[in-house]
MIDOSE-1310 file (N, C-alpha, C; in nm, 2 decimals, decimal comma, always signed):
residues 97
mgcs	+4,07/-4,92/-2,90/+4,20/-4,87/-2,93/+4,31/-4,94/-2,85; +4,42/-4,95/-2,90/+4,53/-5,02/-2,84/+4,64/-5,05/-2,94; +4,74/-5,11/-2,89/+4,85/-5,15/-2,98/+4,91/-5,28/-2,93; +4,98/-5,35/-3,02/+5,05/-5,47/-2,98/+5,18/-5,44/-2,91
vpdl	+5,23/-5,54/-2,84/+5,36/-5,52/-2,78/+5,47/-5,49/-2,88; +5,47/-5,56/-2,99/+5,58/-5,52/-3,09/+5,56/-5,38/-3,15; +5,44/-5,34/-3,17/+5,41/-5,20/-3,22/+5,46/-5,10/-3,11; +5,43/-5,13/-2,99/+5,47/-5,04/-2,88/+5,63/-5,03/-2,87
aefc	+5,69/-5,15/-2,88/+5,84/-5,16/-2,88/+5,90/-5,08/-2,99; +5,84/-5,09/-3,11/+5,89/-5,02/-3,23/+5,87/-4,87/-3,21; +5,76/-4,83/-3,15/+5,74/-4,68/-3,12/+5,84/-4,63/-3,03; +5,86/-4,70/-2,92/+5,96/-4,66/-2,82/+6,10/-4,66/-2,87
agcs	+6,14/-4,75/-2,96/+6,27/-4,76/-3,02/+6,29/-4,64/-3,11; +6,19/-4,59/-3,17/+6,20/-4,47/-3,26/+6,20/-4,34/-3,19; +6,17/-4,34/-3,06/+6,16/-4,21/-2,99/+6,30/-4,15/-2,96; +6,30/-4,01/-2,97/+6,41/-3,94/-2,91/+6,36/-3,83/-2,83
vtdg	+6,43/-3,79/-2,73/+6,39/-3,68/-2,64/+6,50/-3,57/-2,64; +6,45/-3,45/-2,67/+6,54/-3,33/-2,66/+6,47/-3,22/-2,59; +6,54/-3,16/-2,49/+6,48/-3,05/-2,42/+6,34/-3,08/-2,37; +6,31/-3,20/-2,32/+6,18/-3,23/-2,27/+6,07/-3,26/-2,37
rlfn	+6,11/-3,26/-2,50/+6,01/-3,29/-2,60/+6,04/-3,43/-2,67; +5,94/-3,51/-2,69/+5,96/-3,64/-2,75/+5,93/-3,62/-2,90; +6,02/-3,69/-2,98/+6,01/-3,68/-3,12/+6,00/-3,83/-3,18; +5,92/-3,85/-3,28/+5,91/-3,98/-3,34/+5,84/-3,96/-3,47
evnw	+5,83/-4,07/-3,55/+5,76/-4,06/-3,68/+5,69/-4,19/-3,69; +5,56/-4,19/-3,72/+5,47/-4,30/-3,73/+5,40/-4,29/-3,86; +5,41/-4,39/-3,94/+5,34/-4,39/-4,08/+5,37/-4,26/-4,15; +5,49/-4,22/-4,15/+5,53/-4,10/-4,22/+5,47/-3,97/-4,16
vkle	+5,42/-3,98/-4,04/+5,36/-3,86/-3,97/+5,46/-3,82/-3,86; +5,51/-3,70/-3,86/+5,61/-3,66/-3,75/+5,53/-3,62/-3,63; +5,57/-3,68/-3,52/+5,51/-3,65/-3,39/+5,61/-3,57/-3,30; +5,56/-3,48/-3,22/+5,64/-3,40/-3,13/+5,55/-3,35/-3,02
fdaq	+5,58/-3,39/-2,90/+5,50/-3,34/-2,78/+5,59/-3,35/-2,65; +5,54/-3,28/-2,55/+5,60/-3,28/-2,42/+5,50/-3,35/-2,32; +5,54/-3,36/-2,20/+5,46/-3,43/-2,10/+5,32/-3,37/-2,08; +5,32/-3,23/-2,08/+5,19/-3,16/-2,07/+5,10/-3,20/-2,18
elge	+5,15/-3,19/-2,31/+5,07/-3,23/-2,42/+5,02/-3,37/-2,42; +5,11/-3,46/-2,38/+5,08/-3,60/-2,38/+4,97/-3,63/-2,27; +4,98/-3,56/-2,16/+4,87/-3,57/-2,06/+4,74/-3,52/-2,12; +4,74/-3,42/-2,20/+4,61/-3,37/-2,26/+4,56/-3,47/-2,36
ilgi	+4,65/-3,53/-2,44/+4,61/-3,63/-2,54/+4,54/-3,75/-2,47; +4,61/-3,80/-2,36/+4,56/-3,92/-2,29/+4,45/-3,89/-2,18; +4,43/-3,76/-2,16/+4,33/-3,72/-2,06/+4,37/-3,75/-1,92; +4,50/-3,74/-1,89/+4,55/-3,76/-1,76/+4,64/-3,64/-1,72
patg	+4,65/-3,60/-1,59/+4,73/-3,49/-1,55/+4,88/-3,52/-1,56; +4,95/-3,42/-1,60/+5,10/-3,43/-1,61/+5,16/-3,35/-1,49; +5,08/-3,30/-1,40/+5,13/-3,22/-1,29/+5,23/-3,30/-1,21; +5,35/-3,23/-1,19/+5,46/-3,29/-1,11/+5,56/-3,36/-1,20
fdiy	+5,53/-3,39/-1,33/+5,62/-3,46/-1,41/+5,76/-3,39/-1,41; +5,76/-3,26/-1,43/+5,89/-3,19/-1,44/+5,96/-3,19/-1,31; +5,89/-3,19/-1,20/+5,96/-3,21/-1,07/+6,02/-3,34/-1,05; +5,94/-3,45/-1,09/+5,99/-3,58/-1,08/+6,12/-3,61/-1,17
vwed	+6,12/-3,55/-1,29/+6,23/-3,58/-1,38/+6,35/-3,49/-1,35; +6,33/-3,36/-1,32/+6,44/-3,27/-1,31/+6,48/-3,24/-1,16; +6,40/-3,28/-1,06/+6,42/-3,24/-0,93/+6,56/-3,29/-0,88; +6,63/-3,20/-0,81/+6,76/-3,24/-0,75/+6,73/-3,32/-0,63
kfvl	+6,76/-3,45/-0,63/+6,72/-3,54/-0,52/+6,80/-3,50/-0,39; +6,90/-3,42/-0,40/+6,98/-3,39/-0,28/+6,91/-3,29/-0,20; +6,79/-3,24/-0,24/+6,71/-3,15/-0,15/+6,66/-3,23/-0,03; +6,65/-3,36/-0,05/+6,61/-3,45/+0,06/+6,71/-3,45/+0,18
gkar	+6,83/-3,43/+0,15/+6,94/-3,43/+0,25/+7,01/-3,57/+0,24; +7,13/-3,57/+0,27/+7,21/-3,69/+0,27/+7,16/-3,80/+0,36; +7,12/-3,77/+0,48/+7,08/-3,87/+0,57/+6,95/-3,95/+0,52; +6,86/-3,87/+0,46/+6,73/-3,93/+0,41/+6,76/-4,01/+0,29
lvel	+6,85/-3,97/+0,20/+6,89/-4,04/+0,08/+6,96/-4,17/+0,12; +7,05/-4,17/+0,22/+7,11/-4,30/+0,26/+7,01/-4,39/+0,32; +6,91/-4,34/+0,40/+6,81/-4,42/+0,46/+6,72/-4,49/+0,35; +6,68/-4,41/+0,25/+6,60/-4,47/+0,14/+6,68/-4,57/+0,06
aqkl	+6,81/-4,54/+0,03/+6,89/-4,64/-0,04/+6,91/-4,77/+0,04; +6,93/-4,76/+0,17/+6,94/-4,88/+0,25/+6,81/-4,96/+0,25; +6,70/-4,90/+0,26/+6,57/-4,97/+0,26/+6,54/-5,03/+0,13; +6,56/-4,96/+0,02/+6,53/-5,01/-0,11/+6,62/-5,12/-0,15
sqql	+6,75/-5,11/-0,12/+6,85/-5,21/-0,16/+6,87/-5,32/-0,06; +6,82/-5,30/+0,06/+6,85/-5,39/+0,17/+7,00/-5,40/+0,20; +7,07/-5,29/+0,18/+7,22/-5,28/+0,21/+7,23/-5,19/+0,33; +7,21/-5,24/+0,45/+7,20/-5,16/+0,57/+7,33/-5,09/+0,61
glkh	+7,44/-5,13/+0,56/+7,57/-5,07/+0,59/+7,61/-4,95/+0,51; +7,52/-4,90/+0,42/+7,56/-4,79/+0,34/+7,59/-4,67/+0,42; +7,70/-4,59/+0,38/+7,74/-4,47/+0,44/+7,71/-4,35/+0,36; +7,69/-4,37/+0,22/+7,67/-4,26/+0,13/+7,55/-4,30/+0,04
pvav	+7,48/-4,20/-0,01/+7,37/-4,22/-0,10/+7,42/-4,29/-0,23; +7,34/-4,39/-0,27/+7,38/-4,46/-0,40/+7,25/-4,48/-0,48; +7,27/-4,50/-0,61/+7,16/-4,53/-0,70/+7,12/-4,67/-0,68; +6,99/-4,70/-0,68/+6,95/-4,84/-0,66/+6,87/-4,88/-0,79
kkgd	+6,92/-4,98/-0,85/+6,85/-5,03/-0,98/+6,72/-5,09/-0,94; +6,62/-5,08/-1,03/+6,49/-5,14/-1,01/+6,50/-5,29/-0,98; +6,58/-5,36/-1,05/+6,60/-5,50/-1,03/+6,65/-5,54/-0,90; +6,72/-5,45/-0,83/+6,78/-5,48/-0,70/+6,68/-5,44/-0,59
mlpl	+6,57/-5,38/-0,62/+6,47/-5,34/-0,51/+6,39/-5,46/-0,47; +6,35/-5,45/-0,34/+6,25/-5,55/-0,29/+6,11/-5,50/-0,34; +6,02/-5,59/-0,35/+5,88/-5,55/-0,38/+5,83/-5,46/-0,26; +5,74/-5,37/-0,30/+5,69/-5,27/-0,20/+5,64/-5,33/-0,08
hqll	+5,57/-5,44/-0,09/+5,51/-5,50/+0,03/+5,61/-5,56/+0,13; +5,73/-5,58/+0,08/+5,84/-5,63/+0,17/+5,92/-5,52/+0,23; +5,90/-5,40/+0,19/+5,98/-5,29/+0,25/+5,92/-5,25/+0,38; +6,01/-5,22/+0,48/+5,97/-5,18/+0,61/+6,01/-5,04/+0,63
f	+5,92/-4,95/+0,61/+5,95/-4,81/+0,63/+5,91/-4,77/+0,77
């Protein structure tokens, strides 16, 4: 089982997400599922997905968010939490926590 990169790209392009449910249509078959159902289909746990997606990151506190942003972006002079784009991050083995 598997799919080609173009097929996967086409599937992703056709997806829409509303209220935590993914919608798509493949070969005229309508698909609709959430993270829990996808986990069951793939045989993997979806535990924690809702926390990861919906968690208010500010529960960590401003100081910890600034510290993480500084380390991930290598911008040591940050005074406020900022979003760090994936492309701006250093590889994990280069981070010094």
